Residue, then its C-alpha position, 0 to 999 in steps of 0.5 A: m500499499r502506497t501512502p500519498d506524499y502529501w499526507p504529512r503536510a496535510t495532517r499538519e495543516l488540519a491539526a492546526r486548523d481544527a481541534v477535532m482533526r487534531d485529536l483524531i490525528d493524534r489518536f490515529q498516529g501511524l496510520a494513513l490512507g494506502s493506495r493499492g495502485d490497481a484501477f480495476s481492484t479499486l473500482a471493483r472493491s467500491i462497487v462491492g462496497q456500495q451500501i454495505s458495511v466495510k466488514a461485509a464488503q471485505s467478507v464478499w471480496d475475500r470469497l470472491a478472491t478465494r473462488l476466483g484465485t485473483v480478482t482481475p478483469v479476466s477472472i471476473h469475465r470468465a466467471h459465471r454470474s451465479r458463481l459471483r452471486a455465490c460469493g455474496l454479491s446481488a444480481q445487480k452488482a455481479g452485472y456491474l462488475k461484469d461490465l466493468a471487466g469488459r470495459f477494462r478488457n476492450g480498452t474502453l476504460e484507460p486508467a492511465r489517462w486519468h492522472a492528467l484529468d481534473d477531478e470532475r472530468v474523471i467523475a464524468e468519465l467514470t459515471s458513464v459506466k454502469g454501476i458507477g455513481r458519483w460516490t463510487a467515482e469519489m472513492f476512486l479519486i481518493f483511493y486510486l488517484t489519491r486526490p487530496d481534496v475530495f469531499p464525498l457529501a453522499d457517504l453515509g459514514l461521513h454523515r455519521a462521523m460529522r454528526i458525532h464530532y461536530n454536532r453532538g450526534r444531530v443531523l447536519s444539513q449539507q450546507r453545514m457540512r460544506g462549511i465545516g469541510a471548507l476549513w479542511a481544504p485543500w485536504r478534504s480527502v485526508a480529513t474524510w479518511y480520519l472521520w471514517r477511521s474514527l467510526d470503524p476499527i478496520p481501515v477503509e481501503y478500496 
């Protein structure tokens, strides 16, 4: 797993600006976001993780890896949908993975191009793929491209953590969340990672 070069600077600046961030950064010293460096794996893991817990997503992924050997465009393409479903995937998610694998195999998706594109252009390209919405594209920006300033407002874990740490457990409006998030720019991916980490002993990884 590769940690972004900007992480030390980001944590210093966040700790200086925000007492909540300072406490979380102190609490989780030695831990950081890690990139697997594999575009297909990151997107596939994000699809598997849609609307389920981190623990449940890892369990499904482990079963896929056990049954398929390795989870690659080729192994997903070759696997029958029933075999994918036997690993715990819904019929819809199995279809999404098959479509994603096909696009990687035929060259429709070109991850090497995305490093040169800004965040919104990457999101636009990814959300044209079946099963990939803005949330999944944002996870890709954070975990594969390691973009530093992604703020996934639709993420349920982020909502929960911000309620706990910034509003005594009460619901926050998106406007208020954006206001808090503005304090973290240009390191909102880093702040989001620490908030996720505060909720779950299993580090979020895609």
